[in-house]
C-alpha positions as CSV (number, residue, x, y, z in Angstrom):
1,M,-28.4,-21.6,17.0
2,A,-26.3,-18.5,16.3
3,T,-23.1,-18.8,14.1
4,T,-19.9,-17.0,15.0
5,F,-18.2,-14.5,12.7
6,P,-15.3,-16.9,11.6
7,D,-18.1,-19.5,10.8
8,D,-19.9,-17.0,8.6
9,V,-16.8,-16.1,6.6
10,V,-15.8,-19.9,6.2
11,H,-19.5,-20.5,4.9
12,N,-19.0,-17.7,2.1
13,M,-15.5,-19.0,1.0
14,P,-17.0,-21.0,-2.1
15,R,-18.6,-17.7,-3.2
16,L,-15.3,-16.0,-2.7
17,E,-13.5,-18.5,-4.7
18,R,-15.8,-18.1,-7.6
19,F,-15.3,-14.5,-7.7
20,A,-11.6,-14.6,-7.3
21,R,-11.3,-17.0,-10.1
22,R,-13.2,-14.5,-12.4
23,L,-10.8,-11.7,-11.3
24,A,-7.4,-13.5,-11.2
25,G,-8.1,-16.0,-14.1
26,N,-6.5,-18.9,-12.6
27,R,-7.2,-21.3,-9.8
28,S,-3.9,-20.9,-7.8
29,D,-4.0,-17.1,-8.0
30,A,-7.7,-17.2,-6.7
31,H,-6.9,-19.4,-3.8
32,D,-4.3,-17.1,-2.7
33,L,-6.5,-14.2,-3.1
34,V,-9.4,-15.9,-0.8
35,Q,-6.7,-16.8,1.6
36,E,-5.5,-13.2,2.0
37,T,-9.2,-12.0,2.0
38,V,-10.1,-14.3,4.7
39,L,-7.2,-13.4,6.7
40,R,-7.8,-9.7,6.4
41,A,-11.5,-10.3,7.3
42,L,-10.5,-12.0,10.6
43,L,-8.1,-9.4,11.5
44,H,-10.3,-6.6,10.9
45,A,-13.6,-8.3,12.0
46,D,-14.2,-5.5,14.4
47,Q,-14.7,-3.2,11.3
48,F,-17.7,-5.3,10.0
49,R,-21.1,-4.0,11.1
50,P,-23.4,-6.6,12.1
51,G,-26.8,-6.8,10.2
52,T,-25.1,-5.6,6.8
53,N,-24.1,-7.8,3.8
54,L,-21.1,-10.1,4.9
55,L,-20.5,-11.3,1.3
56,A,-20.7,-7.8,0.0
57,W,-18.1,-6.7,2.7
58,L,-15.8,-9.9,1.7
59,N,-16.1,-9.3,-1.9
60,T,-14.9,-5.6,-1.3
61,I,-11.9,-7.0,0.7
62,L,-11.2,-9.5,-2.2
63,R,-11.5,-6.8,-4.9
64,N,-9.1,-4.5,-3.1
65,C,-6.5,-7.3,-2.5
66,F,-6.8,-8.2,-6.1
67,F,-6.1,-4.5,-7.2
68,N,-3.5,-4.0,-4.6
69,E,-1.5,-7.1,-6.0
70,R,-2.0,-5.8,-9.6
71,R,-0.6,-2.5,-8.8
72,L,2.4,-4.3,-7.1
73,Q,3.0,-6.5,-10.0
74,C,3.0,-3.4,-12.5
75,R,5.9,-2.1,-10.5
76,M,8.0,-5.1,-10.5
77,E,10.1,-6.1,-13.3
78,P,10.6,-9.8,-14.1
79,I,14.0,-11.1,-13.3
80,D,16.0,-13.5,-15.6
81,P,17.6,-16.1,-13.3
82,L,20.5,-16.5,-15.7
83,L,21.3,-12.9,-15.3
84,I,21.4,-13.0,-11.7
85,V,24.0,-16.0,-11.7
86,G,26.5,-13.8,-14.1
87,A,25.7,-10.6,-12.0
88,V,29.0,-9.0,-10.4
89,A,28.6,-7.7,-7.0
90,V,29.2,-3.9,-6.7
91,N,30.7,-2.4,-3.8
92,G,28.6,-0.1,-1.9
93,G,31.6,2.0,-0.8
94,Q,31.0,1.5,3.0
95,E,34.3,-0.5,3.6
96,S,36.5,2.2,1.5
97,H,34.9,5.0,3.5
98,M,35.6,3.2,6.9
99,Y,39.3,2.5,5.8
100,M,39.7,6.1,5.1
101,C,38.3,7.1,8.4
102,S,40.7,4.6,9.9
103,V,43.5,6.3,7.9
104,V,42.6,9.6,9.1
105,R,42.6,8.7,12.7
106,H,46.0,7.1,12.3
107,F,47.5,9.9,10.3
108,A,46.3,12.2,13.2
109,D,48.2,10.0,15.7
110,L,51.6,10.3,13.8
111,P,54.1,13.0,15.4
112,S,53.7,16.2,13.8
113,T,57.0,16.1,11.9
114,H,56.0,12.8,10.3
115,R,52.7,14.2,9.3
116,D,54.2,17.4,7.8
117,A,56.7,15.1,6.0
118,L,53.9,12.8,4.5
119,V,51.9,15.7,3.5
120,L,54.7,17.5,1.8
121,V,56.1,14.6,0.0
122,G,53.2,12.2,-0.4
123,A,50.2,14.3,-0.8
124,Q,51.6,17.5,-2.1
125,G,54.2,15.8,-4.3
126,Y,57.1,17.9,-3.3
127,S,60.7,16.4,-3.9
128,Y,62.5,15.4,-0.8
129,E,64.8,18.4,-1.4
130,N,62.0,20.9,-1.6
131,A,60.2,19.6,1.2
132,A,63.3,19.5,3.3
133,E,63.9,23.1,2.5
134,I,60.1,24.1,3.3
135,V,60.7,22.5,6.7
136,G,64.1,23.5,7.2
137,C,66.0,20.2,7.7
138,P,68.5,18.1,5.9
139,V,67.3,15.9,2.9
140,G,68.2,12.8,4.8
141,T,66.2,13.7,7.8
142,M,63.0,14.4,5.3
143,K,63.6,11.0,3.7
144,S,63.9,9.3,7.2
145,R,60.7,11.1,8.6
146,V,58.5,10.0,5.4
147,S,59.9,6.5,5.7
148,R,59.2,6.2,9.4
149,A,55.7,8.0,9.0
150,R,54.9,5.4,6.1
151,T,56.0,2.3,8.2
152,E,54.3,3.5,11.2
153,L,50.8,4.2,9.4
154,R,50.9,0.9,7.5
155,G,51.6,-0.9,10.8
156,A,48.8,0.7,12.6
157,L,46.5,-0.1,9.5
158,E,47.6,-3.6,9.5
159,R,47.3,-4.1,13.1
160,G,43.8,-2.7,12.8
161,D,44.6,-0.3,16.0
162,A,41.4,1.4,16.7
163,R,40.6,4.6,18.7
164,V,37.1,4.9,20.0
């Protein structure tokens, strides 16, 4: 009676367990290693050449799984759960970037007189008097333009008006 490939793999599991226990050092890790080996062997059964030594092929898979796991463990740092509880979340900056994009869009929608007033007084720090002189309007008009621009921009941002 001919056996199937999965049956042959299952038949070799006790030998794999012994080899895995020698490599891993404990029963739990050895059991995980054997499961990973069997899974990979069954997934890649097409790579096994009939007539060759199945146990040697399985032991090679097991050994490679073991060393791959060891390499991964070397790169990992143990994490203290108590440190995670007290950790402070760090802002990645995406929200502030999106908010600034929204500010730029809404700023561009302001009338040019309001934009100019905000740039001169708000961004460049000119006094109302100097800004009014640069634009060539009365000081009261400059104050009114800045106030309206700020109110309009704040309102658009609070409403969440969005252009696509």
